[in-house]
C-alpha positions as CSV (number, residue, x, y, z in Angstrom):
1,M,-26.3,25.1,47.9
2,K,-28.2,28.2,48.9
3,A,-29.8,28.5,45.5
4,L,-30.8,24.9,45.6
5,A,-32.4,25.3,49.0
6,V,-34.5,28.2,47.7
7,L,-35.6,26.3,44.7
8,E,-36.6,23.2,46.7
9,T,-39.1,25.3,48.7
10,F,-41.2,26.3,45.7
11,P,-44.7,24.7,45.6
12,P,-46.1,23.4,42.3
13,I,-48.2,25.8,40.1
14,A,-51.6,26.3,41.7
15,P,-54.1,23.8,40.3
16,A,-56.8,26.5,40.1
17,I,-54.6,28.6,37.8
18,E,-53.9,25.5,35.5
19,R,-57.6,24.6,35.3
20,T,-58.5,28.2,34.3
21,L,-55.9,28.2,31.6
22,V,-56.8,24.8,30.3
23,N,-60.5,25.8,30.0
24,A,-59.7,29.0,28.2
25,P,-61.1,28.8,24.6
26,D,-58.0,30.2,22.9
27,A,-55.4,28.4,24.9
28,R,-54.0,24.9,25.6
29,V,-51.6,24.2,28.5
30,V,-49.1,21.4,28.8
31,H,-46.2,20.7,31.1
32,L,-42.8,21.5,29.6
33,T,-41.0,18.6,28.0
34,T,-38.2,20.6,26.5
35,Q,-35.6,21.5,29.1
36,C,-34.8,25.2,29.5
37,C,-31.0,24.6,29.2
38,N,-31.6,22.9,25.8
39,C,-33.9,25.5,24.4
40,S,-32.7,27.4,21.3
41,L,-33.9,30.7,22.8
42,R,-32.1,30.3,26.2
43,E,-29.8,33.2,25.6
44,L,-32.8,35.5,24.9
45,C,-35.1,34.3,27.6
46,L,-35.4,34.9,31.3
47,P,-34.3,31.5,32.6
48,C,-30.8,31.8,31.0
49,G,-29.9,34.0,34.0
50,V,-30.3,31.1,36.3
51,R,-28.2,28.5,34.4
52,E,-25.0,29.1,36.2
53,A,-26.6,30.0,39.5
54,A,-28.5,26.7,39.8
55,P,-27.8,24.4,36.8
56,P,-28.8,21.1,38.5
57,R,-32.4,22.2,39.0
58,M,-33.0,24.1,35.7
59,D,-33.9,20.8,34.0
60,E,-37.0,20.4,36.1
61,P,-40.4,21.4,34.5
62,V,-41.0,24.4,36.9
63,F,-42.6,26.3,34.1
64,T,-45.7,25.6,32.1
65,R,-46.1,25.8,28.3
66,R,-49.2,27.4,26.9
67,H,-50.5,27.3,23.3
68,V,-52.5,30.3,22.1
69,N,-54.2,30.3,18.7
70,K,-54.1,33.3,16.3
71,G,-56.3,36.0,17.6
72,G,-56.3,34.7,21.2
73,H,-55.1,36.6,24.2
74,F,-52.2,35.8,26.5
75,Y,-53.7,38.2,29.0
76,R,-56.2,41.2,29.0
77,A,-56.2,44.6,30.6
78,G,-57.4,44.3,34.1
79,D,-56.4,40.7,34.6
80,K,-54.5,39.9,37.8
81,L,-50.8,39.3,37.3
82,T,-50.2,35.6,37.9
83,S,-47.4,34.9,35.5
84,V,-45.0,36.4,33.1
85,Y,-44.7,34.9,29.6
86,A,-41.6,34.0,27.7
87,L,-42.7,33.8,24.1
88,R,-41.3,30.5,22.7
89,S,-42.7,30.8,19.2
90,G,-45.0,33.1,17.3
91,F,-45.7,36.8,17.3
92,A,-47.8,39.0,19.5
93,R,-49.3,42.5,19.6
94,H,-49.2,44.6,22.8
95,N,-52.0,47.2,23.0
96,M,-54.0,49.3,25.4
97,M,-57.3,51.1,25.4
98,L,-57.1,54.9,25.4
99,M,-59.4,57.2,27.4
100,D,-61.4,58.0,24.2
101,G,-62.0,54.4,23.5
102,R,-59.4,54.0,20.7
103,D,-57.2,50.9,20.7
104,Q,-53.5,51.9,20.7
105,V,-50.7,49.5,19.7
106,I,-47.7,50.1,22.0
107,G,-45.4,47.3,20.8
108,F,-44.9,43.8,19.4
109,F,-43.3,40.7,20.8
110,M,-41.5,37.9,19.0
111,A,-39.8,34.6,20.1
112,G,-37.5,35.2,23.0
113,D,-39.3,38.2,24.4
114,L,-40.8,38.4,27.9
115,M,-44.4,39.5,28.2
116,G,-46.5,40.7,31.1
117,L,-44.1,43.1,32.8
118,D,-46.8,45.8,32.6
119,G,-48.6,44.2,35.5
120,I,-45.8,44.4,38.0
121,Q,-46.5,47.9,39.4
122,T,-50.1,47.4,40.3
123,G,-50.5,43.6,40.3
124,Q,-52.9,43.9,37.3
125,H,-52.2,44.1,33.6
126,A,-52.6,47.6,32.2
127,C,-52.4,46.3,28.6
128,E,-53.3,43.2,26.6
129,A,-51.2,40.8,24.5
130,T,-52.8,39.2,21.5
131,A,-51.4,36.4,19.3
132,L,-50.9,37.5,15.7
133,E,-50.2,33.9,14.7
134,D,-50.4,30.5,16.5
135,S,-48.0,31.0,19.3
136,E,-46.5,29.2,22.3
137,V,-45.3,30.7,25.6
138,C,-43.5,29.4,28.7
139,M,-45.5,30.6,31.7
140,I,-43.4,31.7,34.7
141,P,-45.5,32.1,37.9
142,F,-44.7,35.6,39.1
143,A,-44.8,34.7,42.8
144,R,-42.3,32.0,42.2
145,L,-40.2,34.4,40.2
146,E,-40.2,36.9,43.0
147,R,-39.0,34.3,45.5
148,M,-36.3,33.1,43.1
149,S,-35.0,36.7,42.6
150,L,-34.6,37.0,46.4
151,G,-32.5,33.8,46.6
152,I,-30.6,34.0,43.3
153,P,-28.9,37.3,42.5
154,A,-28.6,36.3,38.8
155,I,-32.4,36.3,38.4
156,H,-32.7,39.7,40.2
157,Q,-30.0,41.2,38.0
158,H,-31.6,39.8,34.8
159,L,-35.0,41.2,35.8
160,Q,-33.4,44.6,36.4
161,R,-31.8,44.5,32.9
162,L,-35.1,43.6,31.3
163,M,-37.0,46.4,33.0
164,G,-34.2,48.9,32.3
165,R,-34.3,47.9,28.6
166,E,-38.0,48.5,28.6
167,I,-37.5,52.0,30.0
168,T,-34.8,52.7,27.4
169,R,-37.0,51.4,24.6
170,A,-40.0,53.4,25.7
171,H,-37.9,56.6,25.8
172,G,-36.5,55.9,22.3
173,H,-40.0,55.3,20.9
174,L,-41.3,58.5,22.3
175,L,-38.3,60.4,20.9
176,S,-39.0,58.9,17.4
177,L,-42.7,59.9,17.6
178,G,-41.8,63.4,18.6
179,S,-38.9,64.2,16.4
180,M,-39.0,61.9,13.3
181,C,-41.0,62.2,10.1
182,A,-43.0,59.3,8.7
183,E,-40.2,58.0,6.5
184,Q,-37.7,58.0,9.4
185,R,-40.2,56.2,11.7
186,L,-40.9,53.5,9.2
187,A,-37.2,53.1,8.2
188,K,-36.3,52.8,11.9
189,F,-39.0,50.2,12.5
190,L,-37.9,48.0,9.5
191,L,-34.2,48.2,10.7
192,H,-35.2,47.3,14.2
193,L,-37.2,44.3,12.9
194,S,-34.2,43.3,10.9
195,R,-31.9,43.3,13.9
196,C,-34.5,41.4,16.0
197,Y,-34.8,38.6,13.4
198,A,-31.0,38.4,13.0
199,G,-30.6,38.2,16.7
200,R,-32.8,35.1,16.7
201,G,-30.9,33.4,13.8
202,Y,-33.3,34.4,11.0
203,S,-32.6,36.4,7.9
204,A,-31.9,40.1,8.5
205,T,-32.9,41.0,4.9
206,L,-36.0,38.9,4.2
207,F,-38.9,38.6,6.6
208,N,-42.7,38.6,7.0
209,L,-44.5,41.5,8.6
210,R,-46.7,39.5,11.1
211,M,-48.7,42.6,12.0
212,T,-51.2,44.4,9.8
213,R,-50.6,47.8,8.2
214,E,-53.2,49.1,10.7
215,D,-51.1,47.8,13.6
216,I,-48.0,49.5,12.2
217,S,-49.7,52.8,11.7
218,S,-51.1,52.7,15.3
219,Y,-47.6,51.9,16.7
220,L,-45.8,54.6,14.7
221,G,-48.5,57.2,15.1
222,L,-49.2,57.4,11.3
223,K,-52.2,56.9,9.1
224,I,-52.6,53.6,7.3
225,E,-52.4,55.4,3.9
226,T,-49.1,57.0,5.0
227,V,-47.6,53.6,5.9
228,S,-48.6,52.2,2.5
229,R,-47.4,55.2,0.5
230,T,-44.1,55.2,2.4
231,L,-43.4,51.6,1.8
232,S,-44.1,52.2,-1.9
233,R,-41.7,55.1,-2.0
234,F,-39.0,53.0,-0.3
235,Q,-39.5,50.3,-3.0
236,K,-39.3,52.9,-5.8
237,R,-36.0,54.1,-4.4
238,G,-34.6,50.6,-4.2
239,L,-34.4,50.4,-0.5
240,I,-36.8,47.5,-0.1
241,T,-39.0,45.2,-2.1
242,V,-42.6,44.5,-0.9
243,Q,-44.8,41.6,-1.8
244,S,-47.9,41.7,0.4
245,K,-46.4,41.1,3.9
246,V,-43.0,40.0,2.7
247,I,-40.3,42.6,3.1
248,E,-36.8,42.3,1.6
249,I,-34.3,45.0,2.6
250,T,-32.1,45.6,-0.4
251,D,-30.2,48.7,0.8
252,F,-29.4,48.8,4.5
253,D,-27.2,51.9,4.2
254,G,-30.0,53.7,2.4
255,L,-32.5,53.0,5.2
256,Q,-30.0,54.1,7.7
257,R,-29.5,57.3,5.9
258,V,-33.2,57.9,6.0
259,V,-33.2,57.5,9.8
260,G,-30.1,59.7,10.0
261,D,-28.4,57.2,12.4
262,S,-26.1,54.2,12.2
263,A,-29.1,52.2,13.5
264,S,-26.8,50.4,15.9
265,G,-27.9,49.0,19.2
266,E,-29.0,45.9,21.1
267,S,-31.8,43.8,19.7
268,A,-34.7,44.5,22.1
269,P,-38.4,43.6,22.2
270,L,-40.6,45.6,19.9
271,T,-42.6,46.9,22.8
């Protein structure tokens, strides 16, 4: 009953915010018609933490769905944090501008990932998220999310887990950049993609690289030529087959030996 009382006090999404998003050239906003508890991504997404805490109210359209065309932005660096975004479909690139003006890719998002956590510390996004293909997100107003986390422990705990996972991921990525050679970095990246796709019910062995070679090279701290040559070497050794952006992993054990690890671990956002 306490959880229901908290939820009943939430106001609707601010009309000004909805008007701004509807008028954006690369976006289209509609109210949710698919209930959260029936969503195929519910076990990967933020609202799943609320299901048992307040199941009678989770069917209500308290979130907003936004469509973003390929090349469009979910948010830009410097934008005020108004919402966090649960990626329902599509693929996104997470990047930031360095002091010398270079654009640095710091991660990727796929369906089920939560975007926008970079804005929590200051109230402004430090990075930008760009759609690599036509995508759709469920927008969760951050002010509402904060109030919900105060009234429903399950949401507070889920947010803590998400942010803890981000810290662990960031440390792991820094470690790979500082201690792994080019082959190890790329092998680890492919294995991680494989686990992420498998965790969402897709093939673990055959998938598309939604990002460009340039995006991959920026993320892994390599030259584009190095990425292309390493993929070719992996193919010659029978570890993978490459057809443009289509990757098929033909030897998991071989890739794991390249990394020098069992490549075990939880499927996490590619950020």
